FIROFI-899200 format. One line per 10 residues: number of its first residue (from 1); their letters; for each residue x, y, z of C-alpha. Coordinates in steps of 0.02 Angstrom, whole numbers, plus 50000, padded with zeros to 5 digits. Last residue first. Example, Ala and Ser with C-alpha at 12.3 -4.5 7.8 and 13.67 -1.06 7.14 Angstrom:
! FIROFI-899200
2) SA) 50684/49947/50357 ~ 50615/49775/50390
! end
This chain:
! FIROFI-899200
753) GSNAPMNAEI) 45800/57662/48737 ~ 45756/57843/48708 ~ 45621/57891/48833 ~ 45714/58028/48927 ~ 45785/58105/48770 ~ 45968/58155/48794 ~ 46004/58330/48863 ~ 46027/58321/49051 ~ 46068/58136/49069 ~ 46195/58148/48928
743) LSDGKLSGNQ) 46280/58299/49007 ~ 46276/58218/49179 ~ 46366/58062/49119 ~ 46536/58143/49132 ~ 46516/58182/49316 ~ 46588/58354/49350 ~ 46740/58418/49257 ~ 46922/58367/49284 ~ 46980/58413/49107 ~ 47012/58230/49060
733) RFSERVELIE) 46835/58185/49118 ~ 46760/58322/49011 ~ 46855/58261/48859 ~ 46790/58086/48888 ~ 46613/58154/48893 ~ 46636/58241/48725 ~ 46686/58075/48646 ~ 46535/57991/48724 ~ 46428/58127/48647 ~ 46475/58072/48472
723) ARLQEYEEKL) 46433/57890/48506 ~ 46266/57940/48584 ~ 46220/58041/48430 ~ 46247/57892/48316 ~ 46150/57774/48431 ~ 46005/57897/48443 ~ 45995/57924/48256 ~ 45993/57737/48226 ~ 45858/57710/48359 ~ 45748/57848/48292
713) ESSNIAESVK) 45752/57777/48116 ~ 45729/57592/48166 ~ 45578/57620/48279 ~ 45607/57611/48467 ~ 45489/57757/48496 ~ 45333/57655/48453 ~ 45380/57494/48541 ~ 45422/57591/48698 ~ 45254/57680/48694 ~ 45160/57514/48676
703) KKIQQEIAKV) 45261/57432/48816 ~ 45241/57581/48931 ~ 45051/57576/48909 ~ 45044/57388/48942 ~ 45156/57404/49095 ~ 45045/57541/49165 ~ 44891/57430/49142 ~ 44974/57286/49236 ~ 45032/57401/49378 ~ 44857/57471/49402
693) RSKSAASEPT) 44781/57296/49404 ~ 44915/57231/49525 ~ 44885/57374/49645 ~ 44697/57346/49644 ~ 44718/57159/49675 ~ 44839/57192/49818 ~ 44704/57291/49907 ~ 44729/57455/49999 ~ 44773/57573/49856 ~ 44849/57734/49927
683) NGAKAVELKL) 44799/57889/49829 ~ 44629/57820/49785 ~ 44593/57644/49720 ~ 44438/57691/49618 ~ 44514/57849/49548 ~ 44673/57754/49505 ~ 44573/57616/49421 ~ 44466/57740/49325 ~ 44618/57838/49267 ~ 44705/57677/49213
673) IEVLNRVDPS) 44551/57624/49113 ~ 44550/57793/49026 ~ 44736/57775/48988 ~ 44709/57600/48918 ~ 44570/57664/48806 ~ 44683/57803/48742 ~ 44822/57675/48711 ~ 44710/57571/48601 ~ 44628/57718/48512 ~ 44795/57800/48462
663) GMTEEIKKNV) 44827/57973/48535 ~ 44958/57910/48657 ~ 45056/57837/48511 ~ 45049/57997/48411 ~ 45100/58099/48562 ~ 45246/57981/48597 ~ 45306/57995/48417 ~ 45300/58185/48428 ~ 45396/58180/48592 ~ 45530/58069/48513
653) EENLNKIRVK) 45544/58182/48362 ~ 45558/58337/48472 ~ 45691/58255/48580 ~ 45789/58207/48425 ~ 45781/58386/48364 ~ 45842/58452/48532 ~ 45985/58326/48537 ~ 46035/58378/48362 ~ 46032/58561/48410 ~ 46134/58526/48567
643) VDPLSIQQNL) 46265/58427/48472 ~ 46289/58564/48344 ~ 46300/58706/48469 ~ 46421/58624/48593 ~ 46504/58776/48671 ~ 46590/58752/48838 ~ 46571/58890/48969 ~ 46386/58925/48955 ~ 46357/58738/48934 ~ 46444/58714/49101
633) DGVVSKVAEV) 46315/58822/49188 ~ 46173/58723/49113 ~ 46262/58564/49166 ~ 46256/58626/49346 ~ 46068/58660/49335 ~ 46033/58492/49256 ~ 46139/58400/49385 ~ 46044/58484/49526 ~ 45875/58437/49452 ~ 45928/58256/49439
623) GLGMSDLAHA) 45999/58251/49616 ~ 45842/58316/49700 ~ 45811/58173/49822 ~ 45861/58281/49971 ~ 46029/58190/49994 ~ 46060/58217/49808 ~ 46037/58403/49837 ~ 46183/58403/49960 ~ 46290/58301/49840 ~ 46256/58424/49700
613) LEVEIEKKTQ) 46300/58570/49814 ~ 46466/58486/49857 ~ 46503/58458/49672 ~ 46460/58637/49632 ~ 46576/58700/49770 ~ 46719/58593/49700 ~ 46686/58657/49524 ~ 46689/58837/49584 ~ 46854/58809/49675 ~ 46933/58737/49515
603) LIKNKLEEDI) 46866/58880/49411 ~ 46936/59011/49533 ~ 47106/58923/49540 ~ 47112/58912/49350 ~ 47073/59095/49333 ~ 47208/59139/49462 ~ 47339/59047/49357 ~ 47278/59122/49194 ~ 47296/59303/49251 ~ 47146/59411/49296
593) DEASTAGSSN) 47129/59572/49193 ~ 46984/59505/49088 ~ 46881/59468/49247 ~ 46884/59654/49296 ~ 46982/59778/49406 ~ 47139/59675/49433 ~ 47261/59738/49568 ~ 47330/59563/49598 ~ 47319/59589/49787 ~ 47129/59604/49782
583) FEAKLSDMKQ) 47109/59446/49678 ~ 47231/59351/49789 ~ 47136/59405/49946 ~ 46968/59356/49870 ~ 47036/59186/49820 ~ 47101/59155/49998 ~ 46933/59206/50073 ~ 46843/59085/49955 ~ 46962/58942/49999 ~ 46944/58973/50187
573) KIEPRDLVEN) 46754/58983/50176 ~ 46746/58818/50082 ~ 46861/58732/50210 ~ 46762/58804/50357 ~ 46589/58749/50293 ~ 46467/58894/50290 ~ 46443/58884/50100 ~ 46381/58704/50111 ~ 46263/58737/50258 ~ 46196/58893/50172
563) FKKNIELKLS) 46158/58792/50015 ~ 46068/58658/50118 ~ 45959/58788/50206 ~ 45920/58873/50042 ~ 45865/58704/49969 ~ 45755/58666/50121 ~ 45673/58837/50116 ~ 45644/58822/49930 ~ 45561/58654/49955 ~ 45444/58725/50088
553) TTKEENKARY) 45395/58865/49970 ~ 45362/58741/49829 ~ 45257/58632/49945 ~ 45157/58785/49997 ~ 45132/58828/49814 ~ 45066/58653/49781 ~ 44948/58665/49930 ~ 44888/58835/49873 ~ 44847/58764/49701 ~ 44751/58619/49778
543) LDELMELKKK) 44662/58743/49891 ~ 44613/58853/49745 ~ 44550/58701/49649 ~ 44440/58654/49798 ~ 44371/58831/49808 ~ 44327/58827/49623 ~ 44242/58657/49643 ~ 44142/58722/49790 ~ 44080/58871/49689 ~ 44034/58763/49539
533) LSAYNPAELL) 43937/58641/49647 ~ 43846/58783/49736 ~ 43793/58860/49570 ~ 43746/58693/49490 ~ 43629/58643/49633 ~ 43467/58651/49531 ~ 43545/58555/49384 ~ 43517/58641/49216 ~ 43702/58678/49188 ~ 43741/58494/49222
523) SKFFEDRLKD) 43636/58433/49075 ~ 43779/58420/48950 ~ 43898/58365/49089 ~ 43787/58217/49136 ~ 43751/58162/48958 ~ 43937/58162/48919 ~ 43977/58062/49078 ~ 43837/57936/49042 ~ 43897/57914/48864 ~ 44078/57893/48918
513) IKDLLDPHLI) 44030/57763/49050 ~ 43926/57666/48924 ~ 44070/57672/48799 ~ 44191/57608/48931 ~ 44072/57464/48968 ~ 44067/57421/48783 ~ 44258/57428/48776 ~ 44270/57288/48909 ~ 44373/57333/49060 ~ 44543/57250/49074
503) QDGANAKSFE) 44555/57099/49187 ~ 44644/57066/49352 ~ 44489/56991/49430 ~ 44326/57055/49507 ~ 44350/57216/49408 ~ 44215/57176/49280 ~ 44092/57138/49421 ~ 44131/57305/49507 ~ 44110/57400/49344 ~ 43945/57313/49304
493) KRLMELRDNL) 43880/57356/49478 ~ 43938/57537/49463 ~ 43861/57549/49290 ~ 43692/57493/49361 ~ 43706/57619/49503 ~ 43743/57760/49381 ~ 43599/57709/49269 ~ 43480/57710/49418 ~ 43541/57882/49476 ~ 43528/57967/49307
483) GMAKVAELFE) 43363/58057/49341 ~ 43441/58230/49318 ~ 43402/58282/49498 ~ 43478/58121/49563 ~ 43640/58150/49468 ~ 43647/58331/49530 ~ 43625/58273/49710 ~ 43764/58146/49686 ~ 43880/58281/49616 ~ 43839/58397/49762
473) HEVERELVGI) 43881/58261/49888 ~ 44046/58225/49801 ~ 44088/58411/49804 ~ 44051/58421/49990 ~ 44157/58268/50027 ~ 44303/58342/49928 ~ 44279/58509/50017 ~ 44294/58429/50188 ~ 44449/58331/50136 ~ 44531/58489/50066
463) MENLGSESLE) 44492/58578/50231 ~ 44579/58440/50329 ~ 44728/58442/50212 ~ 44752/58629/50236 ~ 44733/58620/50425 ~ 44859/58477/50439 ~ 44986/58551/50316 ~ 45071/58667/50442 ~ 45153/58816/50356 ~ 45342/58842/50359
453) TLSGKAKLVQ) 45412/59017/50355 ~ 45481/59099/50197 ~ 45407/59266/50252 ~ 45314/59299/50091 ~ 45266/59117/50061 ~ 45207/59090/50239 ~ 45102/59247/50228 ~ 45027/59191/50063 ~ 44985/59018/50131 ~ 44903/59095/50286
443) EKLKNVESEL) 44800/59208/50175 ~ 44743/59058/50072 ~ 44692/58967/50232 ~ 44585/59113/50288 ~ 44505/59126/50117 ~ 44459/58940/50122 ~ 44376/58958/50293 ~ 44271/59105/50233 ~ 44220/59016/50073 ~ 44166/58863/50171
433) REVSMQSVIP) 44062/58972/50287 ~ 43978/59058/50140 ~ 43945/58893/50049 ~ 43858/58822/50202 ~ 43934/58680/50302 ~ 43856/58512/50351 ~ 43821/58431/50181 ~ 43787/58248/50216 ~ 43873/58102/50133 ~ 43807/57942/50209
423) EEKKKMNVKR) 43944/57820/50257 ~ 43958/57674/50139 ~ 43986/57507/50223 ~ 44104/57404/50120 ~ 44027/57264/50020 ~ 44093/57092/50064 ~ 44178/57001/49921 ~ 44353/57018/49991 ~ 44291/56968/50165 ~ 44218/56806/50096
413) EPDIAIGEQF) 44387/56748/50031 ~ 44473/56808/50189 ~ 44355/56702/50300 ~ 44297/56817/50438 ~ 44382/56801/50607 ~ 44277/56731/50749 ~ 44240/56844/50899 ~ 44052/56840/50879 ~ 43950/56700/50803 ~ 43804/56717/50684
403) GGIKRFKLMR) 43644/56625/50641 ~ 43532/56657/50492 ~ 43510/56472/50459 ~ 43633/56377/50570 ~ 43498/56317/50690 ~ 43396/56243/50549 ~ 43526/56118/50489 ~ 43589/56098/50667 ~ 43423/56020/50724 ~ 43414/55897/50581
393) HRLLEKTDMK) 43595/55839/50608 ~ 43564/55826/50796 ~ 43414/55713/50765 ~ 43514/55602/50647 ~ 43663/55593/50765 ~ 43553/55534/50906 ~ 43464/55407/50797 ~ 43620/55332/50720 ~ 43687/55398/50556 ~ 43729/55285/50407
383) KLDSMSEVIA) 43548/55294/50351 ~ 43570/55480/50315 ~ 43704/55455/50182 ~ 43610/55316/50091 ~ 43451/55420/50104 ~ 43531/55566/50012 ~ 43596/55457/49869 ~ 43433/55361/49848 ~ 43329/55520/49852 ~ 43443/55611/49727
373) AKIQQSTWLA) 43438/55463/49606 ~ 43248/55458/49615 ~ 43235/55645/49585 ~ 43345/55629/49431 ~ 43235/55486/49371 ~ 43081/55595/49394 ~ 43159/55734/49289 ~ 43192/55611/49147 ~ 43011/55551/49155 ~ 42942/55729/49154
363) DAHAGGLPEP) 43034/55783/48997 ~ 42979/55958/48941 ~ 42867/55973/49095 ~ 43023/55984/49205 ~ 43077/56146/49121 ~ 43119/56198/48943 ~ 43295/56129/48949 ~ 43290/55974/49059 ~ 43292/55993/49248 ~ 43436/55968/49369
353) IIGDAIQLKC) 43412/55929/49554 ~ 43492/56062/49663 ~ 43562/56027/49836 ~ 43561/56068/50020 ~ 43436/56211/50025 ~ 43442/56340/50166 ~ 43631/56354/50153 ~ 43620/56538/50095 ~ 43716/56491/49937 ~ 43596/56344/49914
343) LEGATIKLKE) 43449/56464/49932 ~ 43520/56577/49796 ~ 43542/56433/49672 ~ 43370/56358/49707 ~ 43280/56523/49681 ~ 43198/56625/49820 ~ 43323/56765/49851 ~ 43187/56890/49906 ~ 43269/57038/49817 ~ 43258/56961/49643
333) AAKPSAKASK) 43079/56903/49664 ~ 43031/57076/49731 ~ 43103/57162/49578 ~ 43009/57046/49462 ~ 42850/57069/49571 ~ 42849/57259/49548 ~ 42688/57247/49448 ~ 42602/57188/49609 ~ 42596/57369/49664 ~ 42609/57455/49833
323) WLIAACAEPS) 42800/57447/49825 ~ 42835/57357/49990 ~ 42670/57268/50028 ~ 42607/57241/49850 ~ 42781/57189/49794 ~ 42793/57060/49934 ~ 42621/56990/49892 ~ 42666/56976/49707 ~ 42836/56898/49745 ~ 42751/56765/49853
313) AVYFVANELM) 42790/56769/50038 ~ 42904/56657/50142 ~ 42981/56583/49987 ~ 43044/56425/49904 ~ 43060/56419/49714 ~ 43084/56275/49592 ~ 43174/56294/49425 ~ 43323/56182/49464 ~ 43224/56060/49570 ~ 43257/56083/49753
303) LLKNACGIAL) 43328/55973/49890 ~ 43305/55997/50078 ~ 43403/55873/50183 ~ 43375/55825/50365 ~ 43195/55879/50348 ~ 43075/56008/50418 ~ 42980/56025/50253 ~ 42807/55951/50287 ~ 42738/56102/50380 ~ 42869/56211/50293
293) AGGSGGEGIV) 42768/56214/50132 ~ 42607/56282/50207 ~ 42713/56388/50322 ~ 42767/56500/50178 ~ 42750/56448/49997 ~ 42850/56311/49913 ~ 42835/56322/49725 ~ 42869/56176/49611 ~ 42962/56015/49646 ~ 43033/56061/49817
283) ISVIPVKLGF) 43104/55898/49884 ~ 43109/55853/50069 ~ 43214/55711/50141 ~ 43180/55640/50314 ~ 43281/55505/50401 ~ 43189/55413/50542 ~ 43189/55456/50728 ~ 43056/55591/50717 ~ 43079/55728/50847 ~ 43104/55879/50734
273) MTRLNHAIAE) 42957/55823/50628 ~ 42840/55828/50778 ~ 42870/56011/50821 ~ 42845/56069/50642 ~ 42689/55961/50620 ~ 42610/56030/50779 ~ 42646/56208/50720 ~ 42559/56174/50553 ~ 42405/56100/50639 ~ 42399/56242/50766
263) GQGLEESKLD) 42406/56374/50629 ~ 42262/56294/50531 ~ 42155/56270/50686 ~ 41980/56219/50628 ~ 41916/56398/50640 ~ 42062/56459/50535 ~ 42021/56329/50403 ~ 41838/56382/50402 ~ 41883/56565/50379 ~ 41992/56535/50226
253) AYAGPTDIFT) 42181/56531/50217 ~ 42221/56369/50125 ~ 42405/56338/50164 ~ 42530/56405/50039 ~ 42565/56418/49852 ~ 42599/56230/49858 ~ 42723/56106/49787 ~ 42830/56018/49919 ~ 42867/55832/49903 ~ 42905/55738/50063
243) VIPFGHHDAY) 43011/55580/50080 ~ 43005/55490/50248 ~ 43112/55341/50297 ~ 43005/55196/50361 ~ 43049/55135/50536 ~ 42880/55058/50579 ~ 42838/55178/50721 ~ 42918/55329/50638 ~ 42823/55293/50477 ~ 42656/55282/50569
233) YMMRLAKRYG) 42693/55439/50671 ~ 42733/55531/50510 ~ 42577/55459/50428 ~ 42467/55531/50564 ~ 42553/55701/50545 ~ 42522/55699/50356 ~ 42336/55668/50390 ~ 42340/55808/50518 ~ 42418/55924/50387 ~ 42282/55880/50263
223) HPTPMGFNRQ) 42142/55903/50390 ~ 42208/56076/50433 ~ 42170/56128/50252 ~ 42295/56105/50111 ~ 42322/56218/49959 ~ 42366/56112/49807 ~ 42244/56201/49692 ~ 42097/56143/49801 ~ 42130/55964/49744 ~ 41955/55944/49671
213) INEKTNRGKQ) 41958/56119/49597 ~ 42130/56085/49525 ~ 42071/55918/49457 ~ 41929/55999/49360 ~ 42039/56140/49297 ~ 42176/56026/49233 ~ 42329/55935/49300 ~ 42280/55964/49481 ~ 42401/56001/49621 ~ 42455/55874/49751
203) HGMFMYREGD) 42558/55925/49901 ~ 42667/55786/49968 ~ 42687/55628/50067 ~ 42789/55472/50035 ~ 42834/55345/50169 ~ 42976/55238/50105 ~ 43004/55051/50084 ~ 43166/54988/50005 ~ 43152/54858/49866 ~ 43235/54967/49733
193) ITGIGTVIAP) 43115/55107/49777 ~ 42958/55055/49868 ~ 42802/55154/49909 ~ 42694/55193/50059 ~ 42562/55330/50048 ~ 42515/55510/50076 ~ 42427/55639/49969 ~ 42395/55817/50025 ~ 42272/55926/49929 ~ 42143/55785/49933
183) DDYGARDGHL) 42105/55815/50118 ~ 42024/55660/50194 ~ 41905/55703/50336 ~ 41825/55629/50491 ~ 41960/55637/50623 ~ 42060/55486/50571 ~ 42164/55600/50458 ~ 42112/55505/50303 ~ 42189/55408/50161 ~ 42339/55297/50126
173) EVFKDTISFV) 42398/55277/49947 ~ 42490/55117/49904 ~ 42640/55134/49787 ~ 42738/55000/49697 ~ 42905/55004/49604 ~ 42922/55189/49640 ~ 43006/55323/49533 ~ 42878/55357/49397 ~ 42724/55331/49506 ~ 42794/55454/49633
163) HDLFTPRNPH) 42841/55586/49504 ~ 42669/55598/49426 ~ 42592/55585/49600 ~ 42683/55742/49657 ~ 42639/55843/49502 ~ 42731/55863/49337 ~ 42726/56043/49268 ~ 42591/56065/49136 ~ 42508/56217/49217 ~ 42679/56304/49241
153) RAINVRQIPT) 42691/56376/49417 ~ 42875/56329/49441 ~ 42909/56397/49266 ~ 42829/56564/49313 ~ 42934/56574/49472 ~ 43089/56535/49369 ~ 43047/56683/49257 ~ 43028/56793/49411 ~ 43203/56744/49468 ~ 43283/56785/49300
143) LHTYLDKLAQ) 43335/56645/49182 ~ 43504/56649/49096 ~ 43536/56465/49061 ~ 43357/56436/49003 ~ 43359/56568/48866 ~ 43531/56528/48796 ~ 43489/56343/48792 ~ 43322/56372/48706 ~ 43405/56487/48578 ~ 43537/56354/48544
133) QYKHELSAIQ) 43405/56218/48529 ~ 43302/56324/48410 ~ 43453/56370/48304 ~ 43501/56186/48291 ~ 43321/56143/48245 ~ 43324/56276/48109 ~ 43487/56209/48038 ~ 43425/56029/48042 ~ 43264/56081/47954 ~ 43360/56175/47820
123) DTFDLGTEDA) 43479/56029/47793 ~ 43338/55901/47782 ~ 43234/56003/47660 ~ 43224/55868/47526 ~ 43077/55898/47410 ~ 42918/55794/47414 ~ 42814/55950/47382 ~ 42680/55926/47516 ~ 42784/55834/47645 ~ 42932/55951/47625
113) MKRVDIIKKE) 42818/56103/47637 ~ 42742/56036/47797 ~ 42916/56009/47868 ~ 42966/56185/47820 ~ 42808/56257/47899 ~ 42831/56160/48061 ~ 43013/56216/48077 ~ 42964/56396/48043 ~ 42826/56389/48173 ~ 42947/56323/48304
103) LGVLPKEFDL) 43069/56463/48264 ~ 42933/56595/48285 ~ 42874/56517/48448 ~ 43048/56528/48525 ~ 43038/56718/48545 ~ 42876/56688/48646 ~ 42965/56595/48787 ~ 42977/56749/48900 ~ 42788/56764/48904 ~ 42757/56581/48945
93) TVPKPKEKLP) 42691/56465/48809 ~ 42566/56332/48864 ~ 42546/56172/48765 ~ 42375/56090/48787 ~ 42380/55938/48898 ~ 42355/55772/48804 ~ 42179/55707/48823 ~ 42131/55549/48917 ~ 42236/55601/49067 ~ 42328/55459/49149
83) KFSSLHSLIG) 42239/55393/49303 ~ 42236/55450/49483 ~ 42090/55401/49595 ~ 42044/55230/49523 ~ 42216/55157/49508 ~ 42243/55009/49390 ~ 42266/55131/49244 ~ 42421/55196/49330 ~ 42517/55040/49275 ~ 42523/55105/49099
73) GEVNPDADDP) 42388/55176/48988 ~ 42365/55015/48892 ~ 42414/54867/48998 ~ 42595/54816/48987 ~ 42623/54807/49174 ~ 42482/54679/49190 ~ 42425/54671/49371 ~ 42388/54494/49426 ~ 42343/54517/49610 ~ 42262/54683/49577
63) WPYEHKKVKR) 42341/54838/49654 ~ 42252/54988/49727 ~ 42117/54937/49731 ~ 42048/54777/49657 ~ 41872/54828/49696 ~ 41726/54705/49690 ~ 41578/54793/49613 ~ 41448/54835/49744 ~ 41272/54765/49749 ~ 41168/54858/49874
53) VKANVTLDRR) 41089/54742/50002 ~ 40898/54747/50008 ~ 40813/54719/50175 ~ 40626/54674/50162 ~ 40519/54688/50320 ~ 40340/54622/50314 ~ 40209/54674/50441 ~ 40036/54589/50447 ~ 39851/54629/50448 ~ 39840/54815/50408
43) STSFRARGLA) 39989/54816/50300 ~ 40165/54880/50326 ~ 40317/54899/50211 ~ 40491/54930/50281 ~ 40640/54967/50172 ~ 40806/54923/50250 ~ 40960/55032/50218 ~ 41008/55079/50395 ~ 40941/54918/50465 ~ 41042/54811/50346
33) KLPVGCAHNS) 41209/54838/50429 ~ 41135/54799/50599 ~ 41074/54630/50539 ~ 40897/54591/50598 ~ 40886/54420/50686 ~ 40729/54446/50788 ~ 40627/54600/50774 ~ 40544/54655/50936 ~ 40597/54835/50899 ~ 40704/54857/51052
23) SSQLLDSVAT) 40734/54674/51077 ~ 40860/54649/50938 ~ 40948/54484/50908 ~ 41090/54482/50784 ~ 41100/54396/50617 ~ 41266/54386/50527 ~ 41291/54202/50566 ~ 41125/54164/50483 ~ 41184/54238/50320 ~ 41100/54382/50231
13) GTFKVPPQII) 41040/54408/50051 ~ 40856/54413/50087 ~ 40774/54428/50254 ~ 40592/54385/50292 ~ 40520/54441/50459 ~ 40417/54322/50566 ~ 40244/54379/50617 ~ 40224/54524/50736 ~ 40166/54510/50914 ~ 40100/54675/50977
3) SSM) 40132/54711/51158 ~ 39994/54765/51271 ~ 40003/54936/51341
! end
């Protein structure tokens, strides 16, 4: 086929140096750039090719040479992709912030009234503003985890670029993953802070609906993570420290992302970040969800804004999985430990950056400056490390999370706060079997009492322990049946918090406990296990009573044994035999016929025996009881009617005063607190804190009772009576009686002075 020779082609807007030869289309000097956009027109006689070059406005992106910092709209107006919003964002009120709306409306109304009437309402406005600030402070210092989640998701919360342009001197955004796509959900670029260059990268949410759609609501695709990976290599090569900002619900989990390797892209980022030789600081500015956040979060230091959250699964997803309803998200948020404070305690986060009252959106510039200060401080610490130390620091930060070591003693401070493992209380014995075992023990106690033989306490104590566990189990079952279990658990938590230190329980907590106890006992008759609970309680009371009787029997045996030892002594036997012989030889038939000399001998021998018996009982720890019994015998011999009556009256007055004092509200509350402390500590308190609390409460009760009975009237009467009794005691000493103080100890009020 013969070749067709075409006439020369005209080109417009091209330079000669840009022309290239092309033999494929027999066109000489056609620029390659123009071929794609050239319009060809043919005629029958000749062929003319016209290439039109599209006129493009010269960009000064991102920074013009002569940027005016005072330009309207700020320095951001020079950027084409991220400019200040033309309209101010509409205020959004969260559910828990609604109580503040009323105060805001009042302030606006008063100001409007002042403008309309011209009156001075300065004081009223100042008062309302003070109330508003106080309410705002109270609200934001006691936020729940789910409330912090809502603040982290606030539509007006500052985004990554908002913070970057506030903290950097200059910032140049870098685009593309060099694989054909530029994900707008992740933004990367180089910026300077105080002359130091940093590589910034972070999740970018939109500030309105249009931007959110463009940014895919801050959920990156694999292209976004690969773009971040490219910038990590770039920063590592040039030695730029890396600062990442985390603010995403999670990676975009659609079918296309999975096909393009979403999981592989995240895993590649995780592996690469652990090997980077430059310092890395990550800051959670909103919500950090799952692997989508962790893909740019493997840093040397992880910092969090005060109201930011960091989680493996959102509270709604967790609630839907565990409780089958997203309405349980507040409970899930609390259990997940996702707030900045909780994560710092778990050593996952390394610091908290404060926010203004009302959240970061209340004062975005102030929040950005706090972030800037935190970055500078963290980087100054990390830059002091060499490469090996920096890599080890990053590795150990993640290795210690959730780790444990065996054979190392627990810190005593942590051990005190550790919750003891509660063994499950399971009923293992039927009521009939328990009743049979209790009856056998009661029979053994009766036999031991009748024969005055000792009974082993081991079996009795073991059965009491079994019954106590059974009764506790029945009480818990009754509480669950009445629907009071949640209230009981809540009161237990409040009680444990109130007893963290040596402090007295608050009266409000005591009222709650009283109300719950009253409600429980009112409804106890309707509990399904009331019959078994009542039966087990009766058996437990029988065993307590049998144990006390067994102790009494054992005490009697010991006392009889001591008495027999005293009477079997040779010197005592010899004196008694001598007195019997003298009595028989005197020929007396009754006590009235005995002469004075023999009477004195008998009395003297009796006193000596009583003294020996008193010493024997003292060795058993029963000295006070022995003295009382001996003094009772002496009172039969020596008449003190007036003194005894007065002592009795004084005792009655003292007891009456004690009853009045114990019945007062203050002392009654202290007694209730003491009962709770003793019940909590058990028979043998293990912790020093529990012992000190019990001792402190006892001292307070004793002090109040002592103040009551040491009134002027009782004290005067006591002193007068004591002086009279001292005279009687001297007479006893002159007559060779027992201890002179025994009479006072036996009859004087125990609480007087």
